[in-house]
C-alpha positions as CSV (number, residue, x, y, z in Angstrom):
1,X,135.7,-161.8,141.1
2,X,133.5,-164.4,142.6
3,X,135.8,-164.7,145.6
4,X,135.8,-160.9,146.1
5,X,131.9,-160.7,145.9
6,X,131.7,-163.6,148.3
7,X,134.0,-161.8,150.7
8,X,132.0,-158.6,150.5
9,X,128.9,-160.6,151.5
10,X,130.6,-162.4,154.4
11,X,132.4,-159.3,155.8
12,X,129.3,-157.4,157.2
13,X,128.2,-160.6,158.9
14,X,131.5,-161.2,160.3
15,X,131.8,-157.6,161.6
16,X,128.3,-158.0,163.2
17,X,129.3,-161.3,164.8
18,X,132.5,-159.7,166.1
19,X,130.6,-156.7,167.5
20,X,128.2,-159.0,169.2
21,X,131.0,-161.0,170.6
22,X,132.6,-157.8,172.0
23,X,129.3,-156.8,173.5
24,X,128.8,-160.1,175.1
25,X,132.4,-160.1,176.4
26,X,131.9,-156.7,177.9
27,X,128.7,-157.8,179.5
28,X,130.3,-160.9,180.9
29,X,133.2,-158.9,182.3
30,X,130.8,-156.4,183.8
31,X,128.8,-159.2,185.4
32,X,131.9,-160.8,186.8
33,X,133.0,-157.6,188.3
34,X,129.7,-157.0,189.8
35,X,129.6,-160.6,191.3
36,X,133.2,-160.1,192.7
37,X,132.5,-156.8,194.4
38,X,129.2,-158.1,195.9
39,X,131.1,-161.0,197.3
40,X,133.8,-158.8,198.7
41,X,131.3,-156.4,200.3
42,X,129.5,-159.4,201.9
43,X,132.8,-160.7,203.2
44,X,133.8,-157.4,204.7
45,X,130.4,-157.0,206.5
46,X,130.8,-160.5,207.9
47,X,134.3,-159.9,209.1
48,X,133.6,-156.5,210.8
49,X,130.5,-157.9,212.4
50,X,132.6,-160.9,213.8
51,X,135.8,-159.1,214.8
52,X,135.3,-155.3,215.1
53,X,135.9,-154.2,218.8
54,X,132.7,-152.3,219.1
55,X,129.1,-153.0,218.2
56,X,128.1,-151.7,214.7
57,X,124.8,-150.0,214.1
58,X,124.0,-152.0,211.0
59,X,120.9,-150.1,210.0
60,X,122.9,-146.8,209.9
61,X,125.9,-148.3,208.3
62,X,123.9,-150.0,205.5
63,X,122.0,-146.7,205.0
64,X,125.4,-144.8,204.6
65,X,126.6,-147.6,202.2
66,X,123.5,-147.3,200.1
67,X,123.8,-143.5,199.9
68,X,127.4,-143.7,199.0
69,X,126.6,-146.2,196.2
70,X,123.7,-144.1,194.8
71,X,125.9,-141.0,194.8
72,X,127.5,-142.3,191.7
73,X,124.3,-142.2,189.8
74,X,122.1,-138.9,190.0
75,X,120.4,-136.9,192.7
76,X,117.0,-138.4,191.8
77,X,117.8,-142.0,192.3
78,X,117.0,-142.4,196.0
79,X,116.5,-145.2,198.6
80,X,113.5,-145.0,201.0
81,X,113.3,-147.2,204.1
82,X,110.1,-148.5,205.3
83,X,109.9,-145.5,207.6
84,X,110.6,-143.0,204.9
85,X,108.1,-144.2,202.2
86,X,105.5,-141.7,203.4
87,X,107.7,-139.0,201.8
88,X,107.3,-140.6,198.4
89,X,103.6,-141.0,198.8
90,X,103.3,-137.4,199.6
91,X,105.2,-136.4,196.5
92,X,102.9,-138.4,194.3
93,X,99.5,-137.9,196.0
94,X,100.1,-134.8,198.1
95,X,98.5,-136.6,201.0
96,X,99.8,-137.4,204.5
97,X,98.3,-137.8,207.9
98,X,99.0,-134.9,210.3
99,X,98.1,-131.4,211.3
100,X,98.8,-129.6,207.9
101,X,101.4,-127.0,208.8
102,X,104.9,-126.1,207.4
103,X,107.6,-126.3,210.2
104,X,110.7,-124.1,210.1
105,X,113.9,-124.6,212.0
106,X,115.8,-121.7,213.7
107,X,118.8,-122.0,216.1
108,X,118.1,-125.7,216.7
109,X,114.4,-125.1,217.6
110,X,111.2,-125.6,215.6
111,X,108.5,-123.0,214.8
112,X,105.3,-122.9,212.9
113,X,106.0,-121.4,209.5
114,X,102.6,-121.4,207.9
115,X,99.5,-123.6,208.6
116,X,97.8,-124.7,205.5
117,X,94.4,-123.0,204.9
118,X,91.6,-125.1,206.3
119,X,94.0,-127.6,207.9
120,X,93.7,-129.0,211.5
121,X,96.6,-126.6,212.5
122,X,94.8,-123.6,211.2
123,X,91.4,-124.5,212.7
124,X,93.1,-125.5,215.9
125,X,94.6,-122.0,216.4
126,X,98.3,-122.4,215.5
127,X,100.0,-119.3,214.1
128,X,103.2,-118.6,212.1
129,X,105.9,-117.7,214.6
130,X,104.7,-120.1,217.3
131,X,107.7,-121.8,218.9
132,X,106.9,-125.4,219.5
133,X,108.0,-126.5,223.0
134,X,106.0,-129.6,223.6
135,X,104.2,-132.3,221.6
136,X,102.0,-134.4,223.9
137,X,104.4,-135.4,226.7
138,X,107.6,-134.9,224.8
139,X,109.8,-131.7,225.4
140,X,110.8,-130.4,221.9
141,X,111.8,-126.8,222.9
142,X,115.3,-127.5,221.6
143,X,114.5,-130.1,218.9
144,X,115.0,-129.9,215.2
145,X,112.2,-129.8,212.7
146,X,112.6,-133.4,211.4
147,X,112.1,-134.8,214.9
148,X,109.1,-132.5,215.7
149,X,107.4,-133.2,212.3
150,X,107.5,-136.9,213.0
151,X,105.7,-136.4,216.3
152,X,103.1,-134.2,214.7
153,X,102.3,-136.6,211.9
154,X,100.1,-139.6,212.6
155,X,96.9,-141.5,211.9
156,X,94.0,-139.4,210.9
157,X,91.4,-139.2,213.7
158,X,93.9,-139.3,216.6
159,X,94.6,-136.2,218.7
160,X,97.8,-134.5,219.5
161,X,98.5,-131.8,222.2
162,X,100.8,-129.0,220.9
163,X,102.2,-126.5,223.4
164,X,103.7,-123.3,222.0
165,X,105.4,-120.2,223.1
166,X,103.7,-117.3,221.3
167,X,105.6,-114.0,220.9
168,X,104.1,-110.5,221.3
169,X,101.1,-111.7,223.4
170,X,100.4,-111.5,227.1
171,X,99.7,-115.2,227.6
172,X,102.7,-116.6,225.8
173,X,102.5,-120.3,226.7
174,X,99.5,-121.8,225.0
175,X,98.4,-125.4,224.5
176,X,96.2,-126.7,221.6
177,X,94.4,-130.1,221.2
178,X,94.4,-130.8,217.5
179,X,92.7,-133.7,215.7
180,X,94.9,-135.1,213.0
181,X,93.5,-135.6,209.5
182,X,94.4,-136.7,206.0
183,X,96.0,-133.6,204.7
184,X,95.9,-132.9,201.0
185,X,98.5,-130.5,199.7
186,X,96.9,-128.8,196.7
187,X,98.8,-128.7,193.4
188,X,96.7,-125.6,192.4
189,X,98.2,-122.7,194.2
190,X,96.1,-119.9,192.9
191,X,93.6,-119.1,190.1
192,X,91.9,-116.0,189.1
193,X,90.9,-113.8,186.1
194,X,92.9,-110.5,185.8
195,X,92.0,-107.9,183.2
196,X,90.5,-110.6,181.0
197,X,93.4,-113.1,181.4
198,X,92.7,-116.4,183.1
199,X,95.7,-117.1,185.6
200,X,96.5,-120.4,187.2
201,X,99.4,-121.2,189.3
202,X,100.5,-124.8,189.8
203,X,102.9,-125.8,192.6
204,X,103.3,-129.5,191.8
205,X,102.0,-132.3,189.5
206,X,100.3,-134.9,191.5
207,X,97.5,-137.5,190.6
208,X,94.8,-135.0,191.3
209,X,96.2,-132.1,189.3
210,X,94.4,-132.8,185.9
211,X,91.0,-132.8,187.6
212,X,91.8,-129.5,189.5
213,X,93.1,-127.8,186.3
214,X,90.0,-128.9,184.2
215,X,87.7,-127.6,186.9
216,X,89.4,-124.2,186.9
217,X,89.5,-124.0,183.0
218,X,85.8,-124.9,182.8
219,X,85.1,-122.0,185.2
220,X,87.2,-119.7,183.0
221,X,85.1,-120.8,180.0
222,X,82.1,-119.0,181.6
223,X,83.7,-115.6,181.3
224,X,82.8,-114.2,177.8
225,X,85.5,-111.6,178.1
226,X,88.4,-114.0,178.4
227,X,91.3,-113.0,176.1
228,X,93.9,-115.6,177.0
229,X,95.4,-117.9,179.7
230,X,98.6,-117.9,181.7
231,X,99.9,-121.0,183.3
232,X,102.4,-120.1,186.1
233,X,105.0,-122.9,186.6
234,X,107.7,-120.8,188.3
235,X,109.2,-122.7,191.2
236,X,107.2,-125.9,190.3
237,X,109.7,-128.8,190.7
238,X,107.5,-131.2,188.8
239,X,105.9,-134.6,189.7
240,X,104.0,-137.1,187.7
241,X,104.6,-137.3,183.9
242,X,101.0,-138.5,183.3
243,X,99.5,-135.4,185.0
244,X,101.8,-133.1,182.9
245,X,100.5,-134.9,179.7
246,X,96.9,-134.5,180.8
247,X,97.4,-130.7,181.4
248,X,98.8,-130.2,177.9
249,X,95.8,-132.1,176.6
250,X,93.6,-129.2,177.9
251,X,95.1,-127.1,175.0
252,X,96.0,-129.4,172.1
253,X,94.0,-131.8,170.0
254,X,93.3,-135.3,171.3
255,X,96.0,-137.8,170.3
256,X,98.9,-135.2,170.1
257,X,102.2,-136.6,171.2
258,X,103.6,-134.7,174.2
259,X,106.7,-136.5,175.2
260,X,108.4,-139.9,174.7
261,X,110.8,-141.7,177.0
262,X,113.8,-143.8,176.2
263,X,115.7,-146.0,178.7
264,X,118.3,-148.9,178.6
265,X,115.4,-151.2,179.0
266,X,113.2,-151.4,175.9
267,X,110.2,-151.5,178.2
268,X,110.9,-147.9,179.2
269,X,110.4,-146.7,175.7
270,X,106.9,-145.1,175.8
271,X,105.1,-142.4,173.8
272,X,102.8,-140.2,175.8
273,X,99.8,-138.8,173.9
274,X,96.8,-136.7,175.0
275,X,93.7,-138.8,175.5
276,X,91.0,-136.2,176.1
277,X,89.3,-133.5,174.2
278,X,90.8,-130.0,174.8
279,X,89.1,-127.4,176.9
280,X,90.8,-124.5,175.1
281,X,92.1,-125.7,171.7
282,X,92.8,-122.2,170.4
283,X,92.8,-119.5,173.0
284,X,96.2,-117.5,173.3
285,X,98.3,-119.2,175.9
286,X,101.4,-118.2,177.9
287,X,103.5,-120.3,180.3
288,X,105.7,-118.6,183.0
289,X,109.0,-120.4,183.9
290,X,112.1,-119.8,185.9
291,X,115.1,-121.7,187.3
292,X,112.8,-123.6,189.7
293,X,110.7,-125.0,186.9
294,X,111.7,-128.7,186.5
295,X,110.8,-132.2,185.3
296,X,107.0,-132.3,184.7
297,X,106.9,-128.5,184.5
298,X,109.4,-128.6,181.7
299,X,107.4,-131.3,180.0
300,X,104.4,-129.0,179.9
301,X,106.3,-125.9,179.0
302,X,108.6,-127.6,176.5
303,X,105.9,-129.4,174.6
304,X,103.7,-126.4,174.3
305,X,106.8,-124.5,173.0
306,X,107.7,-127.2,170.5
307,X,104.0,-127.4,169.3
308,X,103.9,-123.6,169.0
309,X,100.9,-123.6,171.3
310,X,102.2,-121.3,173.9
311,X,104.7,-118.4,174.5
312,X,107.3,-119.1,177.1
313,X,108.0,-116.1,179.4
314,X,110.5,-115.8,182.2
315,X,114.0,-117.2,182.5
316,X,115.7,-120.5,181.7
317,X,114.3,-123.6,183.4
318,X,116.2,-126.0,185.6
319,X,116.9,-128.7,183.0
320,X,115.7,-132.1,184.3
321,X,115.1,-134.5,181.5
322,X,115.2,-137.8,183.6
323,X,112.4,-140.1,184.5
324,X,112.1,-142.0,187.8
325,X,110.0,-145.0,188.8
326,X,109.6,-146.7,192.2
327,X,110.8,-150.3,192.7
328,X,109.6,-152.1,195.7
329,X,112.4,-153.9,197.6
330,X,112.3,-156.9,200.0
331,X,111.6,-156.1,203.7
332,X,109.7,-152.9,203.1
333,X,112.3,-150.8,201.4
334,X,111.7,-148.9,198.2
335,X,114.1,-147.5,195.4
336,X,113.1,-144.5,193.3
337,X,115.4,-145.1,190.3
338,X,116.0,-143.2,187.1
339,X,115.0,-145.5,184.3
340,X,114.7,-143.2,181.2
341,X,115.2,-139.9,179.7
342,X,112.4,-137.9,178.2
343,X,112.3,-136.2,174.8
344,X,110.0,-133.4,173.7
345,X,108.0,-133.3,170.5
346,X,110.9,-131.6,168.5
347,X,113.1,-134.5,169.6
348,X,115.2,-132.5,172.0
349,X,116.4,-133.6,175.4
350,X,116.7,-130.6,177.9
351,X,118.7,-132.4,180.6
352,X,121.2,-129.9,181.8
353,X,123.7,-132.2,183.5
354,X,125.1,-135.5,182.1
355,X,125.7,-137.6,185.2
356,X,127.3,-140.4,183.2
357,X,130.3,-138.2,182.5
358,X,132.0,-137.0,185.7
359,X,135.1,-135.0,186.3
360,X,138.2,-136.6,187.9
361,X,137.0,-135.3,191.4
362,X,133.4,-136.8,190.9
363,X,131.8,-133.5,190.1
364,X,129.5,-132.9,187.1
365,X,129.0,-129.8,185.1
366,X,126.1,-128.4,183.1
367,X,126.1,-128.8,179.3
368,X,127.7,-125.6,177.9
369,X,125.6,-123.7,175.4
370,X,128.3,-124.2,172.7
371,X,127.7,-127.9,172.8
372,X,123.9,-127.8,172.5
373,X,122.1,-128.6,169.2
374,X,119.4,-126.9,167.3
375,X,115.9,-128.4,166.8
376,X,112.8,-127.0,165.2
377,X,109.3,-126.3,166.5
378,X,106.1,-127.2,164.5
379,X,106.4,-123.7,162.9
380,X,110.2,-124.0,162.2
381,X,111.4,-121.9,165.1
382,X,114.8,-122.7,166.6
383,X,115.0,-124.4,170.0
384,X,118.0,-126.0,171.6
385,X,118.5,-129.1,173.8
386,X,120.6,-129.3,176.9
387,X,120.6,-126.7,179.7
388,X,116.9,-126.5,180.3
389,X,114.1,-124.5,178.3
390,X,115.0,-121.1,177.0
391,X,111.9,-118.8,177.1
392,X,110.6,-117.1,174.0
393,X,110.6,-113.8,175.9
394,X,113.1,-113.3,178.8
395,X,112.3,-111.4,181.9
396,X,115.1,-109.9,184.0
397,X,114.1,-110.6,187.5
398,X,117.0,-108.4,188.8
399,X,119.5,-109.2,191.5
400,X,118.5,-109.3,195.0
401,X,120.3,-106.8,197.1
402,X,122.3,-108.2,200.1
403,X,120.3,-106.0,202.4
404,X,117.0,-107.4,201.2
405,X,118.4,-110.9,201.3
406,X,119.3,-110.7,204.9
407,X,116.0,-109.2,205.8
408,X,114.3,-112.2,204.4
409,X,116.9,-114.9,205.2
410,X,117.4,-113.8,208.8
411,X,113.6,-113.7,209.4
412,X,113.3,-110.0,210.1
413,X,110.3,-109.7,207.8
414,X,108.8,-112.9,209.3
415,X,109.2,-111.7,212.8
416,X,107.8,-108.3,212.0
417,X,104.8,-110.0,210.4
418,X,104.2,-112.0,213.6
419,X,104.4,-108.8,215.7
420,X,102.1,-107.0,213.3
421,X,99.5,-109.8,213.3
422,X,99.4,-109.8,217.1
423,X,98.4,-106.1,217.1
424,X,96.1,-106.2,214.1
425,X,93.2,-108.8,214.1
426,X,92.3,-108.1,210.5
427,X,93.5,-106.4,207.3
428,X,92.0,-105.5,203.9
429,X,91.9,-107.8,201.0
430,X,95.3,-108.9,199.5
431,X,94.7,-106.9,196.2
432,X,94.1,-103.7,198.3
433,X,96.8,-104.2,201.0
434,X,99.8,-101.8,200.9
435,X,102.8,-101.3,203.0
436,X,102.1,-97.7,204.2
437,X,104.7,-95.3,205.4
438,X,103.4,-95.9,208.9
439,X,103.9,-99.7,208.6
440,X,107.3,-99.3,207.0
441,X,108.4,-96.8,209.7
442,X,107.4,-99.4,212.4
443,X,109.4,-102.0,210.5
444,X,112.5,-99.8,210.5
445,X,112.2,-99.3,214.3
446,X,111.7,-103.0,214.7
447,X,115.1,-103.8,213.3
448,X,117.9,-103.7,215.9
449,X,121.0,-102.3,214.3
450,X,123.2,-104.2,216.8
451,X,121.7,-107.5,215.8
452,X,121.2,-106.9,212.0
453,X,123.9,-108.2,209.9
454,X,124.5,-107.7,206.2
455,X,127.4,-107.6,203.8
456,X,128.6,-104.0,203.4
457,X,130.2,-104.6,200.0
458,X,131.3,-101.0,199.4
459,X,133.2,-100.8,202.7
460,X,134.8,-104.2,202.1
461,X,136.0,-103.1,198.6
462,X,137.5,-99.8,200.0
463,X,139.4,-101.9,202.7
464,X,140.7,-104.1,199.8
465,X,141.7,-101.1,197.9
466,X,143.6,-99.7,200.9
467,X,145.5,-103.0,201.3
468,X,146.3,-103.1,197.6
469,X,147.6,-99.5,197.6
470,X,149.9,-100.3,200.5
471,X,151.1,-103.6,198.9
472,X,151.7,-102.0,195.5
473,X,153.5,-99.0,197.0
474,X,150.9,-96.4,196.0
475,X,149.8,-95.4,199.5
476,X,150.9,-91.7,200.2
477,X,149.2,-88.7,201.9
478,X,147.3,-87.8,198.8
479,X,146.1,-91.4,198.2
480,X,145.2,-91.8,201.8
481,X,143.2,-88.5,201.7
482,X,141.2,-89.6,198.7
483,X,140.6,-93.1,200.1
484,X,139.3,-91.4,203.4
485,X,137.0,-89.3,201.3
486,X,135.7,-92.4,199.4
487,X,135.3,-94.2,202.7
488,X,133.2,-91.4,204.0
489,X,131.0,-91.3,200.9
490,X,130.5,-95.1,200.9
491,X,130.1,-95.9,204.6
492,X,126.8,-97.8,205.1
493,X,124.0,-96.3,206.9
494,X,121.2,-98.8,207.8
495,X,118.5,-96.2,207.9
496,X,119.5,-94.8,204.5
497,X,119.8,-98.3,203.0
498,X,116.4,-99.2,204.3
499,X,114.9,-96.2,202.6
500,X,116.9,-96.8,199.4
501,X,115.5,-100.3,199.0
502,X,112.0,-99.6,200.3
503,X,110.1,-100.9,197.2
504,X,111.9,-104.2,197.2
505,X,111.6,-104.8,201.0
506,X,107.9,-103.8,200.9
507,X,107.2,-106.6,198.4
508,X,108.6,-109.2,200.8
509,X,107.2,-107.6,203.9
510,X,103.6,-107.2,202.3
511,X,103.6,-110.9,201.1
512,X,104.7,-112.1,204.6
513,X,101.9,-110.0,206.3
514,X,99.2,-110.9,203.9
515,X,100.0,-114.6,204.2
516,X,99.2,-114.4,208.0
517,X,95.5,-113.6,207.1
518,X,94.9,-115.1,203.7
519,X,97.4,-118.0,203.6
520,X,99.4,-118.9,200.5
521,X,96.6,-117.8,198.1
522,X,96.6,-114.4,199.6
523,X,100.3,-114.1,199.3
524,X,100.1,-115.0,195.6
525,X,97.3,-112.6,195.0
526,X,99.4,-109.8,196.6
527,X,102.6,-110.7,194.7
528,X,100.7,-110.6,191.4
529,X,100.0,-106.9,191.6
530,X,103.6,-106.0,190.5
531,X,104.5,-109.2,188.7
532,X,106.6,-108.3,185.7
533,X,106.1,-111.6,183.9
534,X,102.3,-111.5,184.2
535,X,102.2,-107.9,182.9
536,X,104.3,-109.0,179.9
537,X,102.2,-112.0,179.3
538,X,99.1,-109.9,179.3
539,X,100.5,-107.5,176.8
540,X,101.5,-110.4,174.4
541,X,98.2,-112.3,174.8
542,X,96.1,-109.3,173.9
543,X,98.1,-108.3,170.9
544,X,97.4,-110.9,168.2
545,X,100.3,-109.6,165.9
546,X,102.8,-109.8,168.7
547,X,101.5,-113.2,169.8
548,X,101.7,-114.7,166.3
549,X,105.2,-113.3,165.9
550,X,106.4,-114.9,169.0
551,X,105.1,-118.3,167.8
552,X,106.3,-117.9,164.3
553,X,102.8,-117.9,162.9
554,X,102.7,-116.2,159.5
555,X,99.8,-114.1,158.3
556,X,97.6,-115.8,155.7
């Protein structure tokens, strides 16, 4: 009996020692494999450099090798050379030196897409639609946007001469001398109070976001008729975790846990709590999300959902539950590497793709809903991990029609707005602007049927049906007559299609035109007039019974 008892005492220790031995053995094997492969790679580089028949572009080759290696991790682990680190700075601070304009590429050339409001580009006179043909002494008429952007950026306080070809004006070649400045991209896209609801739209999370948000919320506080607040995170790809936590702190008690991170390195295990007194601890709150809401946006929306502090409205979010940190490398390089995963207050991880488990061909797939797990919010509501955030109330955005898609994607709306602006120096305020029958009629005339291309689905399906009938032996005189009749009924007519989808097209067309006069804020103000998600949020926030039901709050 004593021998048996002694054995039972010794056995767990022996198992632990064995497990530790296996772990150390596996680590030793991994380290040996890593050293062997590094030595082999070093030898290959030396041999190619010594014996290859042509000269190797080492910078380009090493960049390709690094990208190939990082491709086995995830899309967010990225290498930045010394020349590229400005991109990372722009992501975290929203600042860069330049003229402050978005550049678009079309057919191998670069065009002004939209100068930022108040930017050197806007003050200097550049307009959307301007074809950039020269920057200082460099001919860029047939240069792509990356090349042109590098020329336009520079040290604040230096001048740059930009020559453009402006359509729909008499003097089409125009030159502007612009003083570069430190450009600050705002993270606050638009804010207003609509029908007693405070609305703020965030486009990113940078270091200045918390201050901007609190400034707006304090302004909202002055309105005694305020019934609720809507935070619009649609299309917001994220940014800094700290800024997301600070934003949540505007609505929950100080010291509330918002998110915690866990990585392979114990030092990456962190708990993020709010550190400031909330501005609105109790006001009804809604958050708008969609498939473009990711990372820090999901921390805000997900934590507020888990804490039952806000109703989520829209469609499922992107599903990025990974945390990156920058690591400085020798000789000026920098690596942005994924170091941890973040978990929301309920304990769930909403990461949609597991990059550590790849298919045989190297691809990865989203976590299927059948494999997700149930967690509970503060009030006991069910929420799930994996696959992003599921809204409490879903909005059907509808499917974009192929005709509408091509009008936007092929720049018909953009080019018409350029022509419209050239002929109309001013328009009314965004909330009052409408696409009238006259404007829409001009747009229809603007489209060249010979150049306009879109997928004519009905006609293609009828062609396939004819082919199938012939292949299967069903084609006879009667079948042919019926198919001819169907073809006649379903043959596309561009004028008819433009009238059928007028309302959808007018939304995009109006937004594009308004943006020429009132920039991005004007576009957002125009788009909110018929925003289904905002209307639904307003309905929920103003109905206390409905709001409480959404959050699982029981009547006392």
